[in-house]
ZATORSE-749351 format. One record per residue (C-alpha): residue number from 0; residue in three letters; y, z, x. Coordinates in steps of 0.2 Angstrom, whole numbers. Each point is the difference from the previous one (the first is absolute). Example, Ala and Ser with C-alpha at 12.3 -4.5 7.8 and 13.67 -1.06 7.14 Angstrom:
REM ZATORSE-749351
@seq 0	type ALA	v -22	w 39	u 62
@seq 1	type SER	v 17	w -3	u 6
This chain:
REM ZATORSE-749351
@seq 0	type UNK	v -34	w -127	u 68
@seq 1	type UNK	v -12	w 14	u -2
@seq 2	type UNK	v 5	w 10	u 16
@seq 3	type UNK	v 18	w 0	u -5
@seq 4	type UNK	v -4	w 5	u -18
@seq 5	type UNK	v -10	w 15	u 7
@seq 6	type UNK	v 14	w 5	u 11
@seq 7	type UNK	v 12	w 0	u -14
@seq 8	type UNK	v -12	w 10	u -11
@seq 9	type UNK	v -2	w 13	u 14
@seq 10	type UNK	v 19	w 1	u 3
@seq 11	type UNK	v 3	w 3	u -19
@seq 12	type UNK	v -13	w 14	u 0
@seq 13	type UNK	v 9	w 8	u 15
@seq 14	type UNK	v 17	w -1	u -8
@seq 15	type UNK	v -6	w 7	u -17
@seq 16	type UNK	v -16	w 9	u 1
@seq 17	type UNK	v 5	w 12	u -15
@seq 18	type UNK	v -2	w -13	u -13
@seq 19	type UNK	v -19	w -4	u 4
@seq 20	type UNK	v -6	w 16	u 9
@seq 21	type UNK	v 8	w 14	u -10
@seq 22	type UNK	v -4	w -7	u -17
@seq 23	type UNK	v -18	w -1	u 5
@seq 24	type UNK	v -2	w 16	u 9
@seq 25	type UNK	v 10	w 12	u -12
@seq 26	type UNK	v 3	w -9	u -17
@seq 27	type UNK	v -4	w 16	u -10
@seq 28	type UNK	v 15	w 10	u 8
@seq 29	type UNK	v 12	w -14	u -3
@seq 30	type UNK	v -6	w -1	u -19
@seq 31	type UNK	v 2	w 19	u -1
@seq 32	type UNK	v 17	w -1	u 7
@seq 33	type UNK	v 5	w -14	u -12
@seq 34	type UNK	v -6	w 10	u -14
@seq 35	type UNK	v 9	w 16	u 5
@seq 36	type UNK	v 16	w -11	u 1
@seq 37	type UNK	v -3	w -7	u -17
@seq 38	type UNK	v -4	w 17	u -7
@seq 39	type UNK	v 16	w 8	u 6
@seq 40	type UNK	v 15	w 0	u -12
@seq 41	type UNK	v 13	w -13	u 3
@seq 42	type UNK	v 14	w 13	u 3
@seq 43	type UNK	v -9	w 6	u 15
@seq 44	type UNK	v -2	w -17	u 8
@seq 45	type UNK	v 13	w -6	u 12
@seq 46	type UNK	v 11	w -14	u -7
@seq 47	type UNK	v -6	w -17	u 6
@seq 48	type UNK	v 15	w -8	u 10
């Protein structure tokens, strides 16, 4: 039971490391980028489709 779960966790970490690592390492950059996107006028944004 436990070894299988551990292997699954490792596989998930390999397939998607951005969700865990990037958010921990550089959350400030992401927040700043999000704020910049929100501060930009809607007309300058690309249409979401």
